[in-house]
Each structure stands twice: as structure tokens, then as C-alpha cells.
N, C-alpha and C positions, 0 to 999 in steps of 0.2 A: 560431472556437478553431482553435487550426495545433498540429500533430502536428511532432516535429521528428525526424530520424534516428535517433533512439534509439526513436520508435515508440512511447510513452509521455507522458504529460502530465496535470497536475492541472488541475481544472475546478471552479469556483463561480458558482453565478448565483441571482441572489435571486428568480427565479421558475420553476415547473417547464419543464422540456424535455421532448420527444421524443427517443427515443436513435434515431439513426438506423441504418439497416441494416449499414452497413461501418461500425460502431465495437463496439467494445466496454465497458461502463462498470463499475467497482467502487468500491465502499465497503469501507470498515476497521473491523473490530469489536474492542473491546480484548480480547475472550476469545480473536480470531484471531493474538494477537500472541505470538510464544513468547521466551523468552531465547537461542535458540540461531539467533538471526540471520535468523528467516525470518518473513513476514506473511503469512497466508493472507487472499486477496479474496474479499470475497462481490459475485457478479455481480448488475447491476441488468438485469431484462429488459426494463422498458419506456419507464420515466419516471425523469429526476432530478428529485425533490422539491425545493421551491424550498430556497434555502440550504444545501443538500448538498454538501460537498467529495468530489470522486472523484477518481480516476484512470480515464485514459483511456486505452485500448490501439488502435492502428490505425496503417493505413500514413501514412508521412510525407503531411503537405500540409492545408490550410485545411478547415476542415468548417463547417456552418449547422446550425443547432437550431431546430426551430417551437416555441414556448411554447405548451404546453398545461395545461389543469387535471389536478392531480394528484388522484388517489383514494386510498382506505384502504389497498389494498395496496401501492402505490407508498411509501409513506409506513414501512408494513410491512417492506415488503423492506429499506428502508435504515435502521432503528431499532438505535441503539448505535452509529452511525458516530461515528468518533473525529476525523476532519478536522474542521478550518474552514478560514475563507476568506475574501479582501477583493472585492469588487464594484470598488472604485479600488485603485488602487497607495497603500497602506498603509504607512507605518510602526508596527510590530508589538513591543511591549514584552515578548515571552516568549521563553523558552528553545523552542527547536523542532526537528523534523525536517523537511526538504525533499527534495523529489526530484530526484534528480541521478547522475551516471553516474561511476562510482571503478572505476578498474582492470578497464575492460570490462564493470560489471556495473552495471545500472540499478536503484535501490533508493530507499528512505529512507535519506537521513543526517543527523546532525545538524551545524548549522550550529558553525560553527568558534569564536564566539563564546560559544557555552552556557554557564552560571553551573557548572554543574557539570564544564566540560572546563577552563574555567579559572580556578576555584577564586573567580571573583569576581562581581559583580553580573550580572544577566541585561542582556544587550544587545540596543537594537534594531536588527529588520532590516525590510528594505522588502520588501515580500509584492507583488507586480505585478496588478494589474486581473484578476479572474474568476481567480485560481489558489488552491488550496489549500495546506495544512499542516499537521501532526501537533503539537499541542502539547506540550509535557512538563510536566504538571501532577497536582499531588497524588499518589494510589496510584499512579494512570498513570504519573505521571513516573519514580517508583522505578523501577517495572519498565524503561522504557526506559533508564535510566541502565546498566543491566546491558548494552547492546549499542553497539555505535559503528555499526550499521545493521541495515536488514532487507531479504533479498531478498524478491522477491513471489513466492507461489503465489498462480495464479488457478484458482480451486474451479469453472470451466466446464471447464476442460482434462486430463482424468487425467494427459495424459502430457507434459505442460508442463516442458521442460527450465530448472529455475532458474538452477543454476550448476555448470560443471563444477569440483569439488571435487577436491581431494586427499583421498586415502584416507590413515589414518594408517598402514597398516601393507601395503604393496604394493598383491596384489591383494583383499584384504581388501574385503567390504561396510560401508559405512557407512550403518548405517540409523537414520531417525530418525521419531517420529510426530508427527502434525499441532501436536501441542503443544509439539515440539520437545527433546522427551526422547529420548536416545540408546537406542538399543536393542540388547542381543547376539542377538538373534533375534525370527521375527514368530511370535507363534503363535495369532493371529486375523485374520480377512480385516478388510480395510478398505484405506486409503489411506496409504501411507508415503512419505520421500523415502530413496531409497536412491543412494548414489554420487550425489546433486545432481540426481536424475530424479523427480518425481510418478509414482508407481505404486499401480495399484488391485491388491491381491492378494486373490484368492476364497479 
């Protein structure tokens, strides 16, 4: 697998793989996508289960994986993942979000030929070998249609910078909870997005 200068890549394999120490691997669960353009990624600790689409974060370069037997803990950790993928380069006839970099931000962005963008029929796109994508289907699709892209929040790093968002009013703080709801103030401990940064409040 190759990671570009963007530092992130999607990946999909038909076998279970051991996660190398120098990579961080994440799945995405429907409950962790908000309508406020953020998606909280769930960190996998040891194994990528077979047929599991993931986002991989690491230094630019090529990486190899060892095939292993998956176990119940690894399967449970990835349960609810909404990424799909293909082993070989495949034409996929689905509306989808793909990993891309736009305006300096790496995230999941809709294909320009999505039917809800063009008001036409779903168009086929080519998904490259061993790559994952986010399908837009059913009730989940209705949620995705409310956003033109998702920036990532990585749940294993409390201080991850998401994006240098502009506040609406000068020096005022812009606060969101992890469900993407905008807050006027913080009333209880937890993790919040404050001016584009993930912050743990005691």
C-alpha cells in the first residue's frame, strides 16, 4: 500500500491484516458522521478484519502488511463500519464519497457525478484496486446528502487539528459537540471541536 504526501489513504483487502506499528488505521461508523461536516474515525488497534474498508494515516511511502487470522475482538472493533471497497479495479454503479484533498483539507468528498448533485441517474465510477469508498445509500444516504464533504476527527488523538475554520464573529469561539451540533457554551465535561481543534474539557 502507498501513502501519498497527503498522509492518508484508503485501503481494502479480502484477508485480515496485522497493522504495522508505524501506521494508524481507522474505520467509520454511521453514528459518528455529523451533518456539520465532521466524521469521527474509530481507531483499530491490532488487526484490519477481512473485507473491511479503512482510512490509513501515516508518513508518505510504501507499506507492507502481514496476513493474520482475525479474532472476535478485531471484528467487534470494526463492527458498524460503513466503508466498502474492491480488491481489483472495478466500475462501481453507486453514488459515493471518496478520499480527496480540497482547499488544503483531506477528507471524504462526493463524486461530482453523484445523482443528487446532477439530479440525474447514478453514474459509474472506477474504484482502484484495494481502495475503499463511502457509498451513499438508503437512510444513510439522506444524511450524507446534507453535506458536501467531511473532515476527519481521529478519536485516538485528543488534540488533533481538524481545520483552521474561520469563526463567525471575530474572536468568538465556535464550539461543536462530536455529533456536529453547534453549542453556545460548554456545560459538561467531554470532547468538543473548538475553533477547528479537538479539545478535551474536564
